[in-house]
N, C-alpha and C positions, 0 to 999 in steps of 0.2 A: 539693403543696398546691393548694387552690382559688385562683382568680385573686386574690381579695381578700387572702388571707393571703400569697400569693406577693409581691404588690405591697407589702404591709406589711413583709414580711421584708426585702426589698431596701432599702426606705426606712429601716427601723430599723438597717440596717447601712451607712447612708450611701451607698447605691448606687441604681440604677434597674433596673427590669425591662428585658430586652433589647428594643431597638427593631427595627423591621422592617429586615432587611439590604437593601442596595442590590441591584439586579438583577444587577450584575456579581459580587457577593459571594455570592450565594445558593448556588451549586453548591459552592464551596470551603468555605463555612460548614457546609453539610450534611455534607460529608465529615469536617470537623473534629469535629462532634458524634458522628458514627458511630464515629470512632476512639476516642471516650471512652465508647462503648457507650450512647449516647443514641439512642433510637428513638421513632417515633411523633410526637406533637404536643408542642410546647413553647410556653408562654405568651409572648405579646408585649405590650409596652406599648401603650397607646392614645395614639397621637401627637396626635390632635386633642382629647384630653380629653373623649371622649364619656361615659365612665363617671364617675359621681359617687362620692361617699363611699359605702362599702358599707352596704347596708340590713341590718343584722345581724338574724339570727333571734333573737328575744328572747321571754322568758316574759311572758305577759299574763294577769293574774289577773282573771277576769270571772265574773259570775253567769250560769249556763247554765240554761235552762228545758227540762225533760224532759217531753215530751208523752206518751210511751209509746204504748199502743195507740190506735187510732182510736175516738173516742167523740163524742157530741153534747153533751158538757158542758165539756170542757177548752178553755180559751181564755185569751188574754192581751190585756188592753185597755190602750191607750196613753192616759195621762192628760195630754194636751197639746191646746192649742187650735190647730187647723190653719187657716192663712189660705188664701185662694184662691191656687192655684198654677198659673201659666201654664207652668211647667216643674217637674219633680219628679224626684228620684233617691232610690231606696230601696236600702240595702245591708245585708247580714247575713252571718254565718257559719252554716252549716247542715250538719247530719248527717242524711242521709236514711235512713228505715227501709226496708230493701230487701225486707221480708217481704210487702209488698202492692203490687199494680200498679194499684190504683184511683186516681182523680184525688184530689189533696190540695190544699187551699188554704193557701198559705204565709201570706198576709195578705189582708184585705179592708177597703176603706175605703168607707163608705157615708154618704150625706147624705140629708136628708129627701126631696129631690126625685128622688134617683136612688140605688137600693140598690147597684148594681154600678158605682160611680163609678170606683174604682181598685183593681185586684185582680191578684194573681199566683197562678197555679195550676200544678200539675205532676203528672207521673206517670212511672212506669218503663216503658219500652217493651220489646219482646221481645228486643232486642239488648243490654239492660242499661244503657241510657242514661236519665238523668233528663231529661225534656222539659218546658220551661217555656212558658207562654202568658201574655201580658199583656192585661188588660182595662181599657179606659178609656171612660167614658160608655156602658158596655154593649157597646162594639165589641171584638171578640175577635181577637187576633193568632193565627197558626197555632202549634201546638205544635212546638217546635224543640229538638233535643238540645243540652244545655249542659255536662253533666259525667257521668262514669260513676257508676252506683249501686254504689259499692264500700264503703259504710259508713264512709268517711273524712270528715273535715271539709272542706267546700268553701266558698269565698267567692263571693257573687253580688252583682251590682248591676243594677237595672233603671232606665232613664231614659226620660222622655217629655217632649216640649215641644209647646206649642200650635201653634207655627208649623209648618205642613205635616204635623202629626201625626207627627213623627219620633220613633222609639223605638229602643232598643238593649238588649240583654241581655249582661252580662259575667259570666264565671265564671273564678275563679282568675287574675284580672288580664288576661284576654284577651277581646276582643269576640267572642261566639259568634253573635250574630244582630243585624241592624239593618235598618230599612226606614222608609219614610214613608207617610203616608196613614192611620194608625190614628186613627179618629174625625175624618177630614178630609173625608169625603164629605157629601152632603146639600146643601141649598140654602144653608145658612149656614156661615160659617167655624167651625172647632172652638172650643169653649169651654175656658176654664181649668178645672182640677180644682177643684170648688167647696170652699169653706172650711166650718168649723164642723161637720165630720163626725165619725164614730166609726171609729177604727182598731182592728181586731181581728186578732190573730195566731193562726193555728191553726184558724180556722173561717170558713166562708162565711156572710155575713149574708143571710138571706132577708127579714128585716125589720131596721129600724134598731137595731143593737146586740143582736140575738137571732135566734131561730128557726134553730138550727143543725141540720145533718144529719150523722149519723155517717159516711156513705160519702164525704162531701166534706171531712172534717176532716184535719188534718195529724198524722202520727206521725213522731217523730224528735226531734232536739235543735236548739235555735236559740239564738244569742247575738249580741251586738254589732249589734243592729238600729239603723240611723240613717236619718233622712229629711231631705232638703234641698229647699228650694223653688228649685232650679236644676238644670241638667244638669252633672254633674261631668265634667271632662276625663279622658282616659285616665290622665294622670299623677296626678291627684287620686284616682282610683279605686285606683291602685296604692298610694298612701299609705294609703288606708283599709284596703286588704287587708293592709297591713303593720302594722295596729293603731294608726295615727295618725288623729286626728280632725281633719277639716276644719271649722273653726268658722264660716266665712262662710256665711250663709243656712241654717244648721242649724235645722230645725224641731223635731226630736226626736233626743236622744242617749240611748244605752242606759244606763239607770239604774234600779235597783230601786225607788227612791223615786217614779219617774214611771210606774209600772206597776200595774195592777190584775190580780193573778194569781188565777185560779180555784183553789180550795183543793186539788183533786186533782192540779194540775200541780206536779211536783216541781222545786224550785229548789236547785241545787247550785253551789258555788263551785269553779271548775276553773282549773287552771294551763294556759293555752292557749298553744301554741307558734305564734307568728305566722309567716306565710310569709316566706321569704327572697327574695333577688333572683332574677329570671327572665332577666336579661340574658345575651346570648351574647358571649364575648370572643374576640379575635383570637388565632390560633395559627400557628406556623410548622411545616409538615409536613416532618420530617426524612426524607431519602431522596428524596421527590418534589420537594423544593425549592419547594414551593408554599405558599399561605396558605389558611387556612380559619377556621371559627368553631366554638367548643365552648361548652357551658354553663359559665358562670362558676363554678358550684359543683363542677364536676368536678375531681378531683385529678390534676394533670399535672406533669411536670418543668418547671423554670424556671431561668433563668440571670440572675444579678445582674451588671449592667455598671457598672464603675468608670471614671471618667476617669483617665488614666494618672497625672497629677500628683496627683490626690486619693488614688489608691491608694498611691503611694509615701509621701505624707505620713502616711497612716494607718499604714503599716508602720513608718515612723520613730518615730511616737508610741508604737507598741506596743513596739518594741525598747528605747526609752529610758525606758520607764515603770518606776517603782519600786513601783507598785501600792499606795502608802501609803493613799490615800483609799479605794480599793476594799477593801483589807484591813480597815481600821477599820470601814467600813460593814457588811461581812459578819460581822465578829467581834461587833459590837454586836447585829446582828439574829439571830445564831446560825443563819444560813442564807445561801445565795448570793442576795443582793439584786441585786448588780451583778457580772456575769461579768468575769473578768480579760481574756479575749480577745474583743474586739468583733467579730472576723471570724467566729469559729466558734460564738458563743453562739446558742442557740435563742431564738426569740421565742415566748413563750407568752401566751395570752389572760389578762389580769388581771381579777380581779373587784374590786369596790370595797374589800373588806377588805384584800386583799393589796396593792393600790396604796397604800392609806392607811398601812399598816405600813411599806412601803418608803420612802415620802416622809418619814415621821416620823423614821425612823432617819437618812436622808440629811440632813435639815434639822438634826438634832441634831449630826451630825459637822461639817457646814459651819459651824454656829453657834459651835461651840467654837473653831474657827479655829486648830487646832494647825499646820495647813499653810496659812498665809495666802494663798499663791500656788498656784493649781491647776496641775498638770502638764497637758500636752496630752492625754494618755490619760485623765486624770481628767475633764477637761471633756467629752470625747467620750463617756465612760461615763455622765456625768450627763445629757447630752443624749439619749443612747439610752434611758435610763430615763424621761425626760420624754416622749419619743415614745410609749413603751409606755403610760404613764399617760394621755396625752391620747387614746388609742384605747380606753380602758376602756369596757366595756359596762355601763351603769347599768340595772339591772333594776327594774321597778316593784315597789313595796312595800319597797324597801330603806330603811334609816335615813337620813333627810334630814340629820341632824346629821353623819353620817359623810361625806356628800357635801360639805357645806359645809366641814368640816374638811380634806378632801382639797384643795379649792380654796385654802384658806388656806395649807396646806403648799406647794402648787404655786407660789403667788405668792412665798412666802418663799425657796424654792430658786432661783427665777428671779432674785430680787433679789441673792442671795448670789453667784451665778456672774457677775453683771454688775458686780461691784465694780471699782473703778478699778485695783486691783493686778493684775487678771487681763487687762489690755489686751494684754500681750505674748503671753499664752496664746492669746487669740482670734486674734492675728496668725499664730501658728505653725500654726494649722489652717485658714488662710484658703482653701485649695483644697478642703478637705472641707466646711466650713461657711462660706459666703460672708458672713461678718459676723454680728453679734449679732441682726440682724433675723430670723434663723431662730427666735429665742426668741419674737418677737412672733407668728409664725405658729403656733407650738405653743400659746401662750396663747390664741390665737383659737380653736383647736380645743377647748381645755379649757373655755373659757367656755360653749360650747354644751351642756356636760353639766349646767349649773346650772339648766336649765329646770324640773325638778321642784320647785325651791325657791320658784318663783313661785306665789303663791296670791292669792285675792281680798283677803286681809288683808295680804299682803306683796307689794307691786308693784315693789320695787326691791331689788337685792342689791349690796353693795359688799364686796369682799375686798381688803385692803391690807396690805403690809408695807413700811414706810418709803417708798421711792421708787417702788414698783411696785404697781399695783392693777388690779382688774377690776371692772367694773360691768355689770349686765345688767338691763334692764327690757324694753321692746319694742325699744329700741335698745341695742346693747352697745358699750361704749367700753373702751379700754385706755389707761392713761397710764403713762409711764415718766419718772421724775425725771431731771434733767440729769445728775446724778452716775452714775446707773445705766446710761444708754444712750449719752449724748453722748460720754463719754470713749472708749468702745470704738469708736464710729463715726468719731471724728475722729483716731484714733491713726494714726501713720505707717504702721504695719504693716497697717492695714485699708484701704489705698488702693483695693483692689479694689471696695470698696463704692461708691466715687465714680468708677468707671471711665468712665461715660457720664453724669455728673451735670451737666455744664456747662449752666447756665441762661442766659437772655438777658433783657435789659430795654432795649428801644430800641437794640439794637445792641451794648450793653456785655456782655461775657461774664463770668460768674462761675465760678471754677474749682471751687467746692464749695458745699455747703449746710450750714446749721446747723439742728438741731432746735429750733425756736423756741417750740413749745407742748408741753405734757405729753401731751395726747390724740393718739395717732398711729394709732389703729385704731377704726373705727366701722362698724357694720352695722345695717340695719333688718330686723326679723324679723316674720313672720306665721306663725301655727301652728308656731312654733319653727323655721321655715325662713327662710333669708335670701331677701329679695326685692330686685329691682333697681328703683330709682326715683330721681328727682332729690331732692336734699337741700340745704337751706340751714341753716347753723349758724355760731355764733360761737366762736372759740377765743381763750382768754386767753393773752397772751404770758407766758413764764416770768419774764424779767426783762430790763432794758435797753430802750433805745429803738432799734429797728431797722426798716428798710424791708422790707416783704414784696413782693418783685417778682413772685412767682408762687406759687401753691399747689402744692406738690410732694407727691405721694402715692406710696405704695409699690405696685409691681405685682409680686405674688408669682408666682414661677415654680415653686418647690418649697421646702419647709422648708430643704433643704440649700443651695439656690441663694441663699437670703437675700434674694431679690427685687432689683429695681433701681428707681431713682428715675425717675419720669415726671411730666411736667406735663400730660399729656393728660387731658381730661375735667373738670378743675376750674378754676374761675376765682375771682379775688378780687373781692368785691363792694365792700367798703370796708376800708381798712387804717388803723387808728388807732395811737397810740403804745402802747396797752396791750392791744389786741386786734385780731383780723382776722375779718371776716365773709366766708364762702366759700359758693360755690354749685357743686355738682358735677353736671355734665351735659355733653353734647357735641353740637355741631352743626357741619356743614361748610358753607362758603360759597365763593363765587367768588373772593373776595379772597385766598384762600390760594394761588392759582396762582403769583403773583409775590411771595409773602411770603418774604423771605430770612431773617428772624429769627422765632423763636417768639414768639407774641403771646398772652398769657393774661389781660390786664387787662380784657377786654370783659365787660360785664354780659350776663346771659341775654337781656334785651330787645334789646340790640344784636346779639347773635348771631342771634336769631330774625329781626330786621329784615333783616340781611345775607342770611340764607338765603332769606327770602321774596322779596327783591328779585332775588336770583340766579335763582330758579326762574321768576319772572314774566318777567324780562328775557330769559333764555335761551329760554323758551317762545315768546315773541313773535318773537324773532330767528330761532329755528329755523323757525317757520311762514313767516316772510317769506323766508328763504333757500330753502326748499323751493318756494314759489310762484315765486320768481324763476328757480330752476333749471328748473322745468317750463316757464315762459314761454320761456326760451332755447331749449328743445327743441321746443316746440309751435308757437310763432309763426313759426319759420323765420328767425331773425335771421341775416343773412349771416355766413358763416364768416370770421373774421379773428383776428389775434393777440390782440386785446383781448378778444373774446368767449371764446376758448379759455382765456385766463388767468383771466377772471372766473369761468367755470364750475368750474375747478379750485379756486379760492379758496373759492367757495361750498360745494363738496362737502366740502373739508377742514374749514371752519369749522362747517358743519352737523353733521358727524360728531362733532367735538370737543364741541360744545355739547349734543348728545343724550347722549353718554356722561357728561358732567359733571352733567347734571340727575339722572341715576339712579345716579351713583356711590355715593351714600349707602347705597343698598340692598345694595351688594356688600361693604361693609366688614366684615361678620361672617364672610365666607368668605375665607380668606387667599389661596387660589389665584385665585379670581375677582377679588378686589381687586387682586392683583398684575397680572393680565391687563388689567384696566380701566386701571390706572395706566400700563402700557406703551403701550396704544392712545391714551390721553389725551395722553401725551407725544408720540407719533408724529403724531397729527392736529393738535394745537396747533402743533407744530413745523412741520408741513407748511403750516398756515395762514399762519404767519409767513414761511415760505420763499416762498409765493406772493405775500405782501405785498411781499417783496423783489423778486420778479419784476415786480409791478405798478410798483414804483419804477424798475426797470431799463427797463421798457417805456416809461415816461414819459421817462426820460433819452434813450432812442433817438429819441423824437420831438422832443426839444429840441436835442440835440447830434447831429450826423451820425455814424452808427456804420457802420463799414466791414464789415458782415456780412450775408449773405443771410438771407432770412426763414426758410428751412428750417433753416439752422444755428442761427439765434436760437432757434427753437422747441425744437430738441434741447437747447440749453443751458438753456432755461427749464425743461424737464421734469427734467433732471438736478438743477437747483437746487431745484425745487419738491418733488420726491419723493425723489430720490437722497440729497440732503443730510440730510433728517430720518431716513431709514432708517439712514444711517451713524452719526449722532449717537446715536440710540436704541440701536443695536446695540453701539456702543463702551461706552456707559454701562452697559448690562446686563452686558457681558462683564467690566467692571472693578469694578462695584459691585452685583453681583447680590444679595448678602445684606443690603445696607443701602439698597436702592433705594426701598422704599415707606415712607411715614410711618407712625407708630404708630397714629394715631387717625383717619385718613381715607385715601381712595384717591388719593394724589398723591405727588409726589416728596418724599424725606426732606429736611427743612430742617436737621436736626441734624448729618447726615453730609456736608452740602454737596453732595449729589447734585443739589439744586435748581439749582445753577449750570450743569448740563448743559442746562437750559432757559433760565435767566435770561441766561447768558452769550451764546449765539447771538441771543437776542431783543434784547439791548442793542446788539449789533453791527448787526443788521438795522434797528433803530430809528435808530441813528446814520447809516447809509447813507441811509435814507428821509428823515431830517430834512434832510440835505444836498440830496437830490433835490428835496424840497419847496421849500427855500430858492431853489434855482436856477430851478424852475418859476415861483415867485412873482415872481422878478426879471424873467424873460422876459415873464410875463403883464402885469406893471405897465408895463414898457417898451413893450410892444406896445399897451397901452391908452392910454398917453400919446401915442404917435405917431398912433393912430387918432383920438383926441380932437382933436389939433391939425389933422388933415386935414379932419375932418368938421365940427367946430365951432370954427373958429379964433378967433371973437370971444366965446366963452363966458366967463362970469365966473370969478374965481379960486376961489370957493366951489364952483362946479359942477365945475371940474376936480379939486379935492381930493376931492369926493364920488365922482367916477368912479374916481379912483385908489384910494380906500379900498375901494370895492366890488371893483375889480380885484384887490386884495390879499386881501380877505376871502373872495371866492368860491372860489378854488382851495384856500384853507386849509380852509374848511368842507367842501368836497367830498372833498379828498384826505386829511384827517386820519384818518377811519375806514378808507379804502381802503388807506392805507399803514400802518395799525396804530399810529399815533403816540399815540393816546389811552392805549395801554398803558404809557406812560412813568410815569404816576402809580401804577402797580402796585407799583413798588419803594418807594413812599412810604407804603404802608398801615400800616407798623409805627409811623409817627410819630404818627398821629392817626386816630380813627375816621372823621373827615370825609373823609379821603383814601380810605378803604375804600368809603364810600357813593358818592363821585364815580367811583371806579374801576369799581364794579359797574354803575352807571347807564350810563356811557359805553360800556363794553365788552360787557356782556350785550346791549346794543341795537346792537352794531356792524353 
């Protein structure tokens, strides 16, 4: 199969495409495949999730304009008002007439002040390539090859922007030519494409809207012309190529009602096959034990991989099945709607009609309730069918009533399998389907098919069956009633759902969560595609009076994994008895370094303030540390224990703060984030170790230490750098898979890895506190003796003032040097005030 169908086949059989074998396993794995007569390339799963949902090749019914032979009469005029355009993109599907090699004008845009304002021309060269040239303000780009003159349909886009005169030509989804400086010369800066002009397709305008010449006219077919007043990105151009319309900044969209067509131009309605995906997918080369890439549309062998416990649970469900539900469904439908063996069944592409009939029969059988409790195999078979239906390809022009009815049946089947009596059934397949949240993922897929139901007169859609519903406007929501979802989530057999669910609130741990609101899935859409943005919304509590300690949302891994609960990225704005207002966003700040408990009650304003203070404080501190380090080297400060210790502390602290300031940029890359976390751990640990050395050095000046200077420095280096390396190394060796936090590049709070930093830090702070106490005692005692010797007759107030200053001075000087201001870091979970104090004191350390 091609990659998309192979991936879908494995998923619908509750498995995954084979992941890339480890280096040590490649040779033996290759031999194993060869022993089973597998040769050549085998599809691999995309571990980093690079590939998105498949862009299915689909039929697109559009009006096509046939220009036929070259004439001076045939033209197409766009009936739209064009604004002034500092940037412009024009795209269309084109079928080039290969019988002539003369220059042809695809389109020309003229304004009263300039006839050749914006124009695209082309011709077929001697090597059989169609060459395009773009004209802006009369300035002409070179003719460059864009696609073969093969008589086939091709998609093109041309872009230009006023800034630097940058232009580009795309053909069939790939950029074929680009440069800058088109209409950028001359004494003045380039002007925008003027507005209020005349846009003609198929002819070159020698006067405004007329004076056509036969030898410069276009011959061929054209459709799907669109014009935007902006430069589309490569991703947007790929969407347009696949027959999706980008609505933002669209000046003209292809429509017969917005065109003036010359009478001899033939207009036909064609069923146009949109282009499919052009991605390349990763493959394992059997025999050579290497890796490569192949076109995702190529048909190659593939292997579905099961987790061992999931595989045996599937086999057990299959062996113990009586096939009662499957038999009744297939008997009623008079065909095989649900196969009896979920391992060997083929996965076929469903059309809307077949999917509707299958769900109609299934809903009827479930509704009758002859078997009130589903068997394990029945539940898996129903989920397999729901997966197939959620992948149905909805073609343009299909009956919208059928689509809406399909959605209604989907909701009804979902509600019926989530009934309370099926709790034990869900538990029995917990290794195959990690909880009923898999249904939420499938519903989320299904709701995306409802886009054609939205019109100017119908801006909202709601499908509901008792406790389950789908709603889609520009924001899509899903709600599940308490009875339909909560019972399954909270059942004893579904403990896997709560495997890592423990949440925290001011140090108090909660062992599990309760679904307190009906809406549990929400997404914002633009051009029928999900977009990522910050959202604030209010959720109504289902019933009861309960405290919302954090907003927990589901992080989906795959439909079969069922997802896992996470508190990352969402915060509670206000929590009332009957509702909770939430804001979903994420920022990283300095206060997270010594945060022992998860903290999610901060507002967005507080998070932004913390992040800003961190960046400013660390930036100032970093500059000061670098200047100090340079001064130590340049000024020629005499070499001593103290300067050596200072320089090592400065270097460790500067490196840690530099990494911290830019760690936010690395969180999207898992490998880089892991590396940054390890180095942050190392350098902050080293900074504290050298603060410990600072304390030990002070102690050696206060208390006589029987050790030579050389031996002391060796001990200091082992403590300052050796101790951090050991701590970080041991932590990585014992907690490699749970080392990094979910939502920022720092140690994981939830798995207690954070104590590999906090524990040593608290020990160092305790030692340095004792050192500071002893130093203050010695300083005060020394100041008292000096005061009595130098000013024996001074007043009591004066002596008290001298002693207060003698106490305050070493504390003010030594607090940052010994790192004692970090003590408030373990208090940040108690109050936002402690977070502000912590950041101000320590970012400026």
